N, C-alpha and C positions, 0 to 999 in steps of 0.2 A: 429748362428740357423734364420730360414727366419721366414717373418712376423706371429703370429702366428692368421690365418684366419678364424680358426674353431675350434670349440668343437668335443667332441667325438659321443655328441650327432646327429648333424649335419652329421658327418661321416656316423652313423650307420642307419641315414633316409635316405640319398644317396644312401648307398647300399643296401639297402630294398627297397624303393619304385622307385627309379629310377632304378635300377638291373630288377624289374621286369616289369615295365613298358615299358620298349622299348624291352621287346621280345612276348608280347602276343598279335599283329597286323598281322604278316606277316609268323612269326615262325611255329606256330599249322598246319597250312594249309602244309606248306611247308615239314615239319616232316611228316605229313600221307603222301604223296606223297611218300618219299623214303621207309618207315618206315611203313607203314600204322598202323596196328592195338599193334603196339611197340614203337610207338612215343616219348614212357616216355623214354627209354633206351637209346636212343644217348643222351636226354639232361639230364638226370641225371649222366651217364658217365663224359659230361662236367661241369654240375654244381660241381661234387665234386674234378674236378682237377683245376677248380677255386676256390672255395672255401680253398682249401689249397695255392692256390698261395695268395688270399686276405690273408689269416692267417699267412703266410710268412711275407708279407709288414707290418701289423701289428705289428705281433713281433716283426721286427726290429725296428719301431715305436718307440718303447717301450726302444731301447737301445742307440737311437742317434735324436738328433734333428736338424739334416742336411734333405735339399731334394737331393733327385736324383741328381741333380746338381750340389749340394756343393763338394756331395759324388765324382762322379764322375772327379772335377774338381782337389781332392785334391789329388788325386787315380793318374789319368793320363795326369793333364793339364786341361786350360783353352778352348782350341782349341776342345781337345776330347769334350770338356760339351758344349759348343756348337753346333756342329755336331750333338753328342745326342737330344739335343732342336731342330733342323729343323729334324730332324728325326720323331719325337713324335709329332710337329706341323704337319709333312705330314699323320701321321696314325692318329690323330685326324680328321683333317678334311676328311680322307679316309671313316672313321668310320661315319660321319655325313652325309655322299652324298645318301648311301642307305636308309638308316630310312629315310630323308627326301623325296625321290619319294616316298617311300610308306605314309609319311604323305600328300603328295600333294595329290594323289589317293581318300585316305579317309576322307580326307575333302571334295572332289565332291562326291567320294560316299554315303556318310551319308549324310553332312547336302547344299552341294551347287550341289545337282545332276544333275541341268539345267543351271549350268554356266561351263565353257569351266575352266579343273581342273586349268592351269595356272595362270588365272586374276586371281583366290579366294586363290592361294596362293601365290603369291608374296607381299601382305601386312606384312607377316610371315616374311620377311629382315628385314626389318624396324625395327622389333622388335627384331629380333637378329642381329643387328648389335647393339643396344643401350643394348642391354644384352648380348651380345660377349666381349663390353670392360670394362663392371665392376667387372671384375674378380673374385676369387673362394671365396670373401668372399660375394658376394651376392646369390652365388649359395647356400652355407650354408642358410641364409636369407631365401632363398626362398623355402629349403628342409624342414623347418620348418612346412611353413603352405603346402607344396604336402603333404608331407609323410600319415597326416590324413588323408585330402582328397581323397588320394589315398586308403589307406587299407578303408574306408568307400564306396566308389563306388565299390570299388572291391567284398568289402562283399555283396553288395547288390547284385551285378553281377550274383555270382555265388548261392545266396537264391535263388534266380527267374529260374537258369536254373536246379538248381537241379532234380529240381522235373522229366525233361523230360530226365536225362542222365541215360542211360541203360549201365551199368558197363559190363556186358557180354559180348559187343561189341569189347573188351577190352582180349579177352580170343579168340584160345590158348592163353599164351603168348613166344615169343622168335621164333615166327617161320619164318621171316624175315630173309631173305638172310643174312649171314655177311657182304656182299660185299654193301647191301640195307644200314646194322646200319652205316656203314663205312661214305657212301655217304651223309645219311640224318645228319650224327654227323660232316662232312667237310663242307656239305652246311650249318647249325645253325652257324658255327663260328662269320659269322661275328656281331652276337649280343652280342658277349662274348667279348668287351674292358674289361671289369671290374678290373680285373687286374692294365691295365695301368691307370685307373682312382686311383686305391686305390696309385696308385706308386704317381701318382704324389699329392696326398696329405699329402703323408709322407713327416713331419721337416713343417708341415702348422699347425699343431694343438697337444696340448701336450697330449701325451700316456702316463697313467699312470695304476696302475697298475688293470689288470683287463679288463680296456679299448681294449685289445685285445681281448678276447672272446669275448664280445658284441656285434666287430666289424666283428667276423666272423660267430657268431650266428644269426646276422644281414642279413646279406648274406645268409645265408642258409636257413634262411627261408623264405628269397625271393623265391630262387630256391624250397622250398617246395611247394611253392602259385604257380609257373609258372609251376611241373609237374604235382601238381590236378587240375590247369585249360587245360593243357593238355588231362589230364585224362575224363574230363567233357567234353570238347568239340568232341574228337571221342568218348564217351559216349551220345551225341543228335548224331551225322551226321553220321557215321560208314563210309560206303563207299564213301560218298558225301562231307568227310571231308578237299580233297585237290581242290575241286573247291569252299571252303568258304574260301574265302581272309576276310579278316580283322577280325578277330575271334572275338574279344574283344565284338564286335559289335551285335556277329551271335548268342550268347549262348543261350540270355536271349526272344528270337523272340516267344517262346510258352511256353513262361508264360501264362497262364491264363486268368487273370485278367486284363493285356494289351487287350483284342478283344476288354472290355467294357469302356478301360478309356484311349484309344492310346499310345503311346511308350512313356510313360513314363520312360523305361529303358535308351530312350535316354540321360535323365540327370546324369545318373551314369554314361552315354557311356561320356560324355563332362568332368569331372571329371577324368577320368582316360586316356582320351585326354591330357588334360593339362597337366598333371602329365610325358605324354609322350612328351610333347613340352619341359618340361621343362630339360628332359633327353637328348635331342637332342641337348638343346640349349648348355647344359652344354658339348659336345664335342668341340662345337665353343669356348666355354670362356675355356678349357682349353689350346684348339688351338694358341689362343689370349696371354696365359699364356707364351708359349713356345715361342712365334714369342717375345714378349716382351726381354725377359729373351736373345733369342739369339742374339740382339740387345742390350744388355745392358741397356735396358730402363726401367725406374718405369711404371706399370701399374697403380696404383694407388697413390692418395697422402690427406690421410685421405676417406673422402667419394668422394673426386671430380676424377673423367678420366681422364689420363693425354693424350696429343695428338697423344703420342706414341703409346697407347693402340687405342685408336677412329681412328686410321687408319690403324691398324693394321687387328682390326675390318670390317673395311671398307670391305680393302683387300680382307680376309678370305671369308668373304660372297658374294663379288661380282666372287671370283672364285668360289663357291659354284652354287650362281644364275647360271652364263654361264654353269656350266655344270647341272642343272636341262632344263635348256632350252634346253638342247642339246640335252638331251636321256628325252624329254617330254612325248614323247609314247614308250621309251623304257626300261621302268624296269624290264622287266623279260630279256633284253639284260645283263642291269649290275647286275642283280641278279644272271644271271650265269657264271658271266666273276669275281665274288666275291666265289661263290662258288667253283670253279674251281680251280681257279689262285691263287686270294688276302685270301685266308683262311692263305697262308701262315704266311703274313702279323701280319693277329691278334694272330698265335700260338708264333711267335717271342716275338711280343709287350704285348702281356696281358697274356702268359703264361710261356716263358722261359726267356725273361728280369726282370719280378718283383723279380724274386729269384735270377737271380745274382747279386742282390743289397746288396746282406748279401759280395758277393768278394768284388765289391768295402768297403765296409763296414769295412774290414779284411786285404784292402789294406793301408786304412788311418788309422789304428790303430798300423801297424806295421809300417808305416811312423812317427809317433808321436811317439813311442818308442825309434825309430832309436835319432828321434832329440834330444828325450830326455836323450838317452846314448851321 
């Protein structure tokens, strides 16, 4: 068994807060562009599929205390396991890039609108290099803090927004052509790496009876929260929704008391933004974990970061920084590329491979039985 780095509570917090926070920035405007007032339905289908994937992995966690890569090595050998780790490292690096570009634009638009966005965002990489090397145990501890902050701030923004929402703008339902719904769903898939994240947690926490249901319900609750926010967002802006980027900062703008006391809603936006950054850094932490595993290097020793993890985090962040600089003004181009082509990778790593971990588990059981006979 791998070192127990998380507890079930922390896994539930991550699957709720991080999974929801990462989908509140650009996905609402993008879905409304393709699907109009039917933007909730593609999200519903994807969340339903991803919830089933999360359940399958969580249930497998009750059957084995091995990580995915331990199962892969036992089934097909060490070389196969190393290749799988490198592939997952590349996937998590790709999963971090587009949200990172969106965060760069968001930071400038909301907080530093008079300073070039690249200057304001580069310090993030100092934070990312440090946290990225800390490992999954650190992610769990941060989630203990991030979850209540996210829940409180999200609830405050929702309360501020609900008074200006006109849900009749969501009618009539399912009048969008099937092609538009499919394109919207395909283009939103880069927001859904949750199945792959759950797969990385396998074997890293002790999953007891009932824990599978807790994890699944936590993720389903995140889906419900996001879909309610999508309805709220379109109920406020209607046909203007495709042009309202950074949705989480837009819904509370018309709350009456703000005209007297100023943009106090930004305090709640700060809280949600902090959770978004931790959700983003989680991808980098998982990428570094996969790199260290592929190199057969220890990531941490007690509370201390091992040199291999520090170097790996530095290299991963250097690559991402180079890509951020290269695409400084090309967010829409990168988003188009992800929506048209890279969605296949998200289907593979977040929807297909997690349930296939059961096959690795079955092969391992068969091998043990043969050795036993």
